[in-house]
FIKOLZA-1660 file (N, C-alpha, C; in steps of 0.1 Angstrom, whole numbers, plus 5000, padded with zeros to 4 digits):
% residues 88
   i   px   py   pz ch aa at
   1 4781 5128 4838  A  M  N
   1 4794 5116 4836  A  M CA
   1 4791 5116 4829  A  M  C
   2 4806 5110 4816  A  S  N
   2 4799 5100 4805  A  S CA
   2 4811 5090 4813  A  S  C
   3 4806 5076 4800  A  S  N
   3 4814 5068 4805  A  S CA
   3 4829 5065 4806  A  S  C
   4 4835 5076 4805  A  D  N
   4 4848 5081 4799  A  D CA
   4 4855 5085 4812  A  D  C
   5 4846 5094 4815  A  F  N
   5 4850 5097 4829  A  F CA
   5 4849 5092 4836  A  F  C
   6 4840 5081 4837  A  A  N
   6 4843 5074 4850  A  A CA
   6 4850 5062 4849  A  A  C
   7 4855 5057 4840  A  L  N
   7 4867 5049 4836  A  L CA
   7 4882 5055 4842  A  L  C
   8 4881 5072 4838  A  Q  N
   8 4893 5079 4840  A  Q CA
   8 4893 5075 4855  A  Q  C
   9 4884 5080 4863  A  L  N
   9 4879 5080 4877  A  L CA
   9 4888 5068 4880  A  L  C
  10 4880 5057 4874  A  A  N
  10 4883 5045 4881  A  A CA
  10 4897 5040 4882  A  A  C
  11 4903 5043 4871  A  A  N
  11 4921 5039 4867  A  A CA
  11 4923 5050 4881  A  A  C
  12 4923 5063 4883  A  Q  N
  12 4926 5066 4888  A  Q CA
  12 4925 5062 4901  A  Q  C
  13 4920 5061 4905  A  L  N
  13 4910 5052 4918  A  L CA
  13 4920 5043 4921  A  L  C
  14 4923 5034 4912  A  L  N
  14 4934 5018 4912  A  L CA
  14 4948 5022 4912  A  L  C
  15 4952 5034 4903  A  W  N
  15 4964 5037 4904  A  W CA
  15 4971 5040 4920  A  W  C
  16 4962 5052 4921  A  N  N
  16 4961 5056 4937  A  N CA
  16 4965 5049 4951  A  N  C
  17 4952 5036 4951  A  A  N
  17 4952 5027 4956  A  A CA
  17 4966 5016 4954  A  A  C
  18 4971 5014 4943  A  A  N
  18 4986 5004 4939  A  A CA
  18 4994 5014 4951  A  A  C
  19 4999 5025 4947  A  L  N
  19 5006 5041 4949  A  L CA
  19 5011 5040 4964  A  L  C
  20 4996 5035 4970  A  I  N
  20 4995 5040 4984  A  I CA
  20 4999 5028 4990  A  I  C
  21 4996 5015 4988  A  G  N
  21 4997 5003 4993  A  G CA
  21 5007 4996 4990  A  G  C
  22 5015 4998 4978  A  A  N
  22 5032 4994 4974  A  A CA
  22 5044 4996 4989  A  A  C
  23 5046 5005 4994  A  P  N
  23 5055 5003 5005  A  P CA
  23 5055 4998 5016  A  P  C
  24 5043 4992 5016  A  V  N
  24 5036 4987 5030  A  V CA
  24 5042 4972 5021  A  V  C
  25 5037 4972 5014  A  L  N
  25 5029 4954 5008  A  L CA
  25 5046 4952 5002  A  L  C
  26 5057 4963 4998  A  G  N
  26 5070 4960 4991  A  G CA
  26 5080 4953 5003  A  G  C
  27 5077 4961 5013  A  I  N
  27 5086 4964 5023  A  I CA
  27 5087 4946 5034  A  I  C
  28 5073 4944 5028  A  T  N
  28 5067 4932 5040  A  T CA
  28 5070 4921 5037  A  T  C
  29 5066 4923 5018  A  L  N
  29 5077 4912 5012  A  L CA
  29 5088 4913 5012  A  L  C
  30 5098 4917 5011  A  A  N
  30 5112 4919 5012  A  A CA
  30 5113 4913 5029  A  A  C
  31 5109 4915 5041  A  V  N
  31 5112 4907 5049  A  V CA
  31 5108 4890 5045  A  V  C
  32 5097 4891 5044  A  G  N
  32 5091 4879 5046  A  G CA
  32 5103 4870 5039  A  G  C
  33 5107 4877 5024  A  L  N
  33 5113 4862 5015  A  L CA
  33 5129 4862 5019  A  L  C
  34 5133 4876 5031  A  L  N
  34 5147 4873 5036  A  L CA
  34 5148 4856 5046  A  L  C
  35 5134 4862 5060  A  I  N
  35 5131 4855 5070  A  I CA
  35 5126 4840 5059  A  I  C
  36 5123 4837 5053  A  S  N
  36 5120 4827 5045  A  S CA
  36 5132 4816 5035  A  S  C
  37 5145 4829 5036  A  V  N
  37 5157 4824 5032  A  V CA
  37 5163 4817 5043  A  V  C
  38 5162 4820 5056  A  F  N
  38 5167 4819 5069  A  F CA
  38 5163 4809 5073  A  F  C
  39 5149 4807 5072  A  Q  N
  39 5143 4793 5075  A  Q CA
  39 5149 4780 5067  A  Q  C
  40 5149 4785 5056  A  A  N
  40 5150 4776 5047  A  A CA
  40 5166 4768 5047  A  A  C
  41 5172 4781 5048  A  V  N
  41 5192 4777 5051  A  V CA
  41 5189 4773 5071  A  V  C
  42 5186 4780 5080  A  T  N
  42 5191 4770 5094  A  T CA
  42 5178 4757 5094  A  T  C
  43 5167 4756 5088  A  Q  N
  43 5154 4745 5088  A  Q CA
  43 5152 4748 5102  A  Q  C
  44 5144 4757 5105  A  I  N
  44 5139 4761 5116  A  I CA
  44 5128 4768 5111  A  I  C
  45 5117 4765 5118  A  Q  N
  45 5101 4760 5113  A  Q CA
  45 5094 4772 5125  A  Q  C
  46 5094 4778 5130  A  E  N
  46 5087 4786 5139  A  E CA
  46 5079 4796 5131  A  E  C
  47 5066 4793 5133  A  M  N
  47 5058 4802 5127  A  M CA
  47 5060 4819 5134  A  M  C
  48 5060 4820 5148  A  S  N
  48 5067 4832 5152  A  S CA
  48 5076 4843 5144  A  S  C
  49 5085 4835 5141  A  L  N
  49 5100 4838 5136  A  L CA
  49 5096 4845 5122  A  L  C
  50 5083 4839 5113  A  S  N
  50 5084 4848 5102  A  S CA
  50 5067 4859 5104  A  S  C
  51 5061 4858 5119  A  F  N
  51 5054 4868 5119  A  F CA
  51 5056 4881 5120  A  F  C
  52 5065 4880 5133  A  V  N
  52 5067 4886 5141  A  V CA
  52 5075 4898 5130  A  V  C
  53 5084 4894 5125  A  P  N
  53 5096 4912 5120  A  P CA
  53 5091 4914 5110  A  P  C
  54 5083 4909 5104  A  K  N
  54 5067 4910 5090  A  K CA
  54 5062 4919 5098  A  K  C
  55 5055 4920 5110  A  L  N
  55 5044 4930 5113  A  L CA
  55 5059 4939 5119  A  L  C
  56 5065 4941 5120  A  L  N
  56 5072 4948 5125  A  L CA
  56 5079 4958 5114  A  L  C
  57 5081 4953 5105  A  A  N
  57 5080 4956 5093  A  A CA
  57 5075 4967 5087  A  A  C
  58 5060 4962 5086  A  A  N
  58 5044 4968 5085  A  A CA
  58 5046 4982 5094  A  A  C
  59 5044 4980 5107  A  V  N
  59 5044 4993 5115  A  V CA
  59 5055 5001 5110  A  V  C
  60 5071 4999 5106  A  L  N
  60 5079 5009 5105  A  L CA
  60 5080 5014 5091  A  L  C
  61 5074 5007 5080  A  A  N
  61 5067 5015 5075  A  A CA
  61 5055 5020 5069  A  A  C
  62 5051 5023 5079  A  L  N
  62 5038 5030 5080  A  L CA
  62 5041 5041 5086  A  L  C
  63 5050 5042 5098  A  V  N
  63 5053 5050 5103  A  V CA
  63 5066 5062 5098  A  V  C
  64 5072 5052 5084  A  F  N
  64 5078 5060 5080  A  F CA
  64 5074 5067 5066  A  F  C
  65 5063 5058 5054  A  F  N
  65 5056 5067 5046  A  F CA
  65 5045 5067 5047  A  F  C
  66 5039 5068 5059  A  G  N
  66 5025 5071 5067  A  G CA
  66 5021 5088 5059  A  G  C
  67 5032 5099 5065  A  P  N
  67 5026 5107 5060  A  P CA
  67 5025 5112 5043  A  P  C
  68 5034 5101 5038  A  W  N
  68 5034 5103 5022  A  W CA
  68 5018 5102 5019  A  W  C
  69 5018 5086 5025  A  M  N
  69 5003 5078 5021  A  M CA
  69 4994 5089 5022  A  M  C
  70 4991 5093 5032  A  L  N
  70 4981 5100 5038  A  L CA
  70 4977 5116 5027  A  L  C
  71 4993 5123 5028  A  K  N
  71 4994 5135 5012  A  K CA
  71 4984 5129 5004  A  K  C
  72 4987 5117 5002  A  R  N
  72 4982 5116 4987  A  R CA
  72 4965 5109 4984  A  R  C
  73 4964 5101 4993  A  L  N
  73 4951 5100 4997  A  L CA
  73 4946 5113 4999  A  L  C
  74 4945 5121 5004  A  V  N
  74 4937 5138 5013  A  V CA
  74 4937 5144 4991  A  V  C
  75 4952 5144 4984  A  G  N
  75 4957 5148 4980  A  G CA
  75 4942 5147 4969  A  G  C
  76 4944 5130 4964  A  F  N
  76 4925 5123 4958  A  F CA
  76 4915 5124 4958  A  F  C
  77 4918 5124 4973  A  A  N
  77 4898 5126 4978  A  A CA
  77 4900 5143 4977  A  A  C
  78 4908 5153 4977  A  T  N
  78 4902 5165 4973  A  T CA
  78 4900 5169 4961  A  T  C
  79 4903 5166 4953  A  T  N
  79 4905 5165 4939  A  T CA
  79 4894 5161 4928  A  T  C
  80 4888 5148 4939  A  L  N
  80 4875 5143 4931  A  L CA
  80 4868 5150 4939  A  L  C
  81 4862 5157 4957  A  I  N
  81 4857 5163 4960  A  I CA
  81 4855 5175 4951  A  I  C
  82 4864 5183 4943  A  A  N
  82 4865 5192 4938  A  A CA
  82 4858 5195 4923  A  A  C
  83 4861 5179 4916  A  S  N
  83 4854 5182 4901  A  S CA
  83 4839 5176 4902  A  S  C
  84 4830 5176 4915  A  I  N
  84 4818 5172 4917  A  I CA
  84 4809 5179 4907  A  I  C
  85 4814 5191 4910  A  P  N
  85 4802 5202 4904  A  P CA
  85 4802 5205 4889  A  P  C
  86 4816 5197 4881  A  S  N
  86 4817 5196 4869  A  S CA
  86 4807 5181 4862  A  S  C
  87 4802 5172 4868  A  W  N
  87 4798 5163 4869  A  W CA
  87 4780 5168 4862  A  W  C
  88 4776 5175 4870  A  I  N
  88 4765 5178 4870  A  I CA
  88 4761 5190 4857  A  I  C
% end
């Protein structure tokens, strides 16, 4: 295995990790921002008010985007395992 191939593999790994994590992180970030604005406007500083909606948003994002995330991960793993004989 050459160093170019290893760098290409690492780049693909990081890109897939970013794509797989992006939906959950993005939705949770948006919900957290909305809750923070709501807390700033109403001056309610309750920790559970920021935690519970973000947790529910993350669960809903996993339910909605989970199949796509799993298909992307399995596709990457299949490609990676199939390319093992070419390394030797």
